[in-house]
C-alpha positions as CSV (number, residue, x, y, z in Angstrom):
1,M,-14.6,-31.3,7.8
2,S,-16.4,-28.5,5.8
3,R,-15.7,-28.0,1.8
4,R,-13.8,-24.7,2.9
5,D,-11.4,-26.9,5.2
6,D,-10.9,-29.6,2.6
7,E,-10.1,-26.8,0.3
8,Y,-7.6,-25.3,2.9
9,E,-6.0,-28.6,3.2
10,R,-5.5,-29.6,-0.2
11,F,-4.1,-26.0,-0.8
12,D,-1.6,-26.3,2.0
13,R,-0.6,-29.6,0.4
14,E,-0.2,-28.4,-2.9
15,I,2.2,-25.2,-1.6
16,E,4.4,-27.2,0.7
17,A,4.8,-29.8,-2.4
18,M,6.3,-27.0,-4.1
19,G,8.7,-26.2,-1.4
20,V,6.9,-23.2,0.3
21,R,6.7,-23.6,4.2
22,I,3.6,-22.4,5.8
23,K,4.0,-20.7,9.3
24,D,1.0,-20.5,11.4
25,A,-1.5,-22.3,9.3
26,D,-4.4,-21.7,11.3
27,Q,-3.5,-17.8,11.7
28,V,-3.4,-17.5,7.8
29,K,-6.8,-18.8,7.2
30,V,-8.3,-15.6,9.0
31,R,-11.4,-15.6,7.3
32,D,-13.4,-16.8,4.5
33,D,-13.9,-13.5,2.9
34,V,-10.2,-12.9,2.6
35,F,-9.1,-16.1,1.3
36,D,-11.6,-17.1,-1.3
37,E,-11.6,-19.2,-3.9
38,V,-9.8,-16.2,-6.2
39,T,-7.3,-15.3,-3.3
40,L,-6.4,-19.0,-3.0
41,M,-5.8,-19.1,-7.1
42,A,-3.9,-15.8,-7.1
43,L,-1.5,-17.0,-4.1
44,Y,-1.0,-20.5,-6.0
45,R,0.0,-18.4,-9.1
46,L,2.5,-16.5,-7.2
47,V,4.1,-19.4,-5.3
48,H,4.1,-21.2,-8.9
49,R,6.4,-18.4,-10.0
50,K,8.5,-18.7,-7.3
51,Q,7.9,-15.2,-5.7
52,I,6.9,-16.8,-2.3
53,S,8.8,-19.4,-0.1
54,V,7.4,-18.8,3.2
55,I,3.8,-17.9,4.4
56,G,3.4,-16.6,7.8
57,G,0.6,-15.3,9.9
58,P,-1.0,-11.9,9.7
59,V,0.6,-8.7,10.3
60,S,-2.3,-6.4,9.7
61,T,-6.0,-6.6,9.1
62,G,-8.3,-4.1,7.8
63,K,-11.7,-3.3,6.0
64,E,-9.8,-2.7,2.5
65,A,-6.9,-5.3,2.9
66,N,-5.1,-7.6,4.9
67,I,-1.5,-8.0,5.1
68,I,0.2,-11.5,5.7
69,Y,3.9,-12.0,6.5
70,G,5.9,-13.9,4.1
71,E,9.5,-14.5,3.0
72,H,11.2,-14.7,-0.7
73,D,14.7,-16.4,-0.5
74,N,15.0,-15.7,3.3
75,R,13.9,-12.0,2.5
76,G,10.7,-10.7,4.7
77,I,7.8,-9.7,2.2
78,A,4.3,-8.4,2.8
79,I,1.7,-10.2,1.2
80,K,-1.2,-7.8,0.8
81,I,-4.1,-9.0,0.0
82,Y,-7.4,-6.9,-1.1
83,R,-10.9,-8.1,0.5
84,I,-12.8,-8.6,-2.5
85,Q,-16.2,-8.9,-0.4
86,T,-15.4,-5.8,1.8
87,A,-13.2,-3.3,0.0
88,N,-14.9,0.0,-1.1
89,F,-14.9,-0.2,-4.5
90,K,-16.8,2.5,-5.2
91,A,-14.3,4.8,-3.6
92,M,-11.6,3.2,-5.6
93,T,-13.6,3.9,-9.0
94,E,-13.5,7.6,-8.2
95,Y,-9.3,7.4,-8.1
96,L,-9.1,5.0,-11.0
97,A,-11.7,7.2,-13.5
98,G,-9.5,10.3,-13.2
99,D,-6.4,8.2,-14.2
100,R,-5.7,7.9,-17.6
101,R,-3.6,4.8,-16.9
102,F,-7.0,2.9,-15.8
103,A,-9.7,5.1,-16.9
104,S,-11.0,2.6,-19.2
105,I,-11.7,0.3,-16.4
106,R,-15.2,-0.9,-15.8
107,G,-17.6,-3.3,-14.5
108,S,-17.4,-5.6,-11.7
109,R,-16.2,-5.2,-8.1
110,R,-13.5,-8.3,-8.7
111,G,-12.5,-6.1,-12.0
112,I,-12.0,-2.8,-9.8
113,I,-10.1,-4.2,-7.2
114,F,-7.6,-6.4,-9.7
115,A,-7.0,-2.8,-11.5
116,W,-6.7,-1.3,-7.8
117,T,-3.8,-4.1,-7.0
118,K,-2.3,-3.2,-10.1
119,K,-2.3,0.4,-9.7
120,E,-0.5,0.4,-6.4
121,Y,1.9,-1.8,-7.7
122,S,2.6,0.8,-10.6
123,N,2.6,3.6,-8.3
124,L,5.3,1.9,-5.6
125,S,7.2,1.3,-8.6
126,R,7.2,4.7,-9.9
127,A,8.4,6.2,-6.2
128,H,10.6,3.4,-5.8
129,D,12.5,4.0,-9.0
130,I,13.4,7.7,-7.8
131,G,14.8,6.6,-4.6
132,L,11.8,7.4,-2.3
133,P,11.4,5.7,1.0
134,V,8.5,3.3,-0.2
135,P,8.3,-0.5,0.2
136,E,9.8,-2.1,-3.0
137,P,7.0,-3.7,-5.3
138,L,7.9,-7.3,-6.1
139,A,5.0,-8.9,-7.8
140,F,1.2,-8.9,-8.1
141,D,-1.9,-11.0,-9.0
142,R,-5.0,-10.5,-9.4
143,N,-6.1,-8.9,-5.8
144,I,-2.6,-9.9,-4.1
145,L,0.4,-7.5,-4.2
146,L,3.8,-8.5,-3.0
147,M,6.2,-6.0,-1.8
148,E,9.3,-5.5,0.6
149,F,8.6,-6.0,4.1
150,L,9.3,-2.8,6.2
151,G,10.1,-4.2,9.8
152,E,12.1,-6.4,12.0
153,E,11.5,-10.1,13.5
154,E,8.2,-10.2,11.4
155,A,6.8,-7.1,13.2
156,P,6.2,-4.0,11.3
157,Y,7.6,-0.7,11.7
158,P,5.1,1.4,13.8
159,Q,2.8,4.1,12.1
160,L,4.4,7.6,12.4
161,R,1.1,8.1,15.1
162,L,2.4,5.4,17.4
163,A,6.1,6.1,16.9
164,E,9.1,7.7,18.8
165,V,10.4,10.3,16.6
166,D,13.6,11.7,17.6
167,D,13.4,15.0,15.4
168,Y,10.0,16.2,14.5
169,E,11.0,19.2,12.7
170,A,13.6,17.2,10.6
171,T,11.2,14.3,10.2
172,Y,8.4,16.8,8.9
173,R,11.1,18.3,6.5
174,E,11.7,15.3,5.2
175,I,8.2,14.1,4.2
176,L,7.4,17.5,2.8
177,D,10.6,16.7,0.3
178,C,9.3,13.1,-0.1
179,T,5.9,14.9,-1.1
180,R,7.7,17.3,-3.5
181,R,9.8,14.4,-5.2
182,L,7.0,12.4,-5.6
183,Y,5.2,15.2,-7.3
184,Q,7.8,16.6,-9.4
185,D,9.7,13.4,-10.4
186,A,7.5,10.5,-10.0
187,R,4.5,12.8,-11.4
188,L,2.3,11.5,-8.5
189,V,0.3,12.8,-5.7
190,H,-0.4,10.2,-2.7
191,A,-3.5,11.6,-2.5
192,D,-4.2,9.7,1.3
193,L,-1.1,10.8,3.0
194,S,-1.5,11.1,6.7
195,E,0.4,9.9,10.1
196,Y,-1.7,6.5,9.4
197,N,0.0,6.1,6.2
198,I,3.6,6.6,7.1
199,L,5.7,4.2,8.9
200,Y,8.9,5.3,11.0
201,H,12.1,3.7,11.6
202,E,14.7,6.0,11.7
203,K,13.1,7.8,8.9
204,P,9.9,7.9,7.6
205,Y,8.5,5.4,4.9
206,L,5.5,6.4,2.5
207,I,3.0,3.4,2.3
208,D,-0.5,2.6,1.1
209,M,-0.2,4.1,-2.3
210,G,-3.1,2.5,-4.2
211,Q,-5.1,5.8,-4.2
212,A,-2.1,8.0,-5.6
213,V,-2.9,9.8,-8.7
214,T,-1.1,11.1,-11.8
215,L,-1.0,14.8,-12.4
216,D,-3.1,15.1,-15.0
217,H,-5.8,13.7,-12.8
218,P,-8.7,16.3,-12.5
219,R,-8.5,16.2,-8.6
220,A,-4.7,15.6,-8.2
221,L,-4.1,19.5,-6.9
222,T,-7.2,19.3,-4.3
223,F,-5.5,15.7,-3.2
224,L,-2.5,17.4,-2.9
225,L,-3.5,20.1,-0.7
226,R,-5.4,17.8,1.6
227,D,-2.2,15.8,2.1
228,I,-0.3,18.8,3.0
229,R,-3.0,20.0,5.5
230,N,-3.1,16.5,7.1
231,I,0.6,16.4,7.4
232,N,0.7,20.1,8.8
233,R,-2.4,19.1,11.1
234,Y,-0.2,16.3,12.6
235,F,3.3,18.1,13.0
236,S,1.7,21.3,14.2
237,R,1.5,19.6,17.8
238,Y,5.5,19.3,17.7
239,C,6.8,21.8,15.4
240,D,6.2,25.0,13.5
241,V,4.7,24.0,10.2
242,Q,4.8,26.3,6.9
243,D,2.0,27.9,5.3
244,E,0.1,25.4,3.4
245,Q,0.0,27.6,0.3
246,E,3.8,28.2,0.3
247,I,4.3,24.7,0.4
248,M,1.7,23.9,-2.6
249,R,4.1,26.9,-4.8
250,A,7.2,25.3,-3.7
251,I,6.0,21.9,-4.8
252,T,3.8,22.6,-8.1
253,G,5.0,26.2,-8.9
254,I,1.6,27.1,-9.3
255,K,0.0,29.8,-7.5
256,R,-3.5,28.8,-6.2
257,R,-6.1,30.0,-4.2
258,E,-7.8,28.0,-1.4
259,P,-10.8,26.1,-3.1
């Protein structure tokens, strides 16, 4: 048995001794670059704080992060783990550097990813507090973010691009309204809005908000225009879309020429 396997077994024993049930243990340990020592320690701390009562199998995997299903007091939660070894921390730095909340963050890959996790928690909190359809953020530690699980029977709601949408025009208007409220009320721009970062189940849900920036970010308006263009590009296949500059003016109140 390898040293890594020894660590996993010890971790399982300690977690289960704290009353946490582990489902599909072999599936949870997907890869060493996901469950490294730092991640195991963060997960242990969240369990110790009684934020997790069940750890299940993987929901999605990606270069930046993996999401594992979990439960807290019989409520489904998403355990999002940013991958320290493979996450694009250089791209993360661009979004962090222009955000006054995190502008002082410098240094190691690990430090950048920890700050990114905190940033996504903060952005989700702002959006959730004004009633936007986003997963409710629950806790974070180091490179792990816990949030409400958007799905049924441990299966996540589909991405917009894969969903059966009842009324594309109404959904388009709803997403534009979410973008407006995010800007005007939460004082944020999503900065990566597309059919990949919207889930759909009877209504759209905005997800993946780690890169969202405050309005004083030097590229906030550029990011907003990119979001609008992405949404228009997707929905133009299904319904009439509004002029992007008119949408910009309606959201920001600023008359702005195309960059």
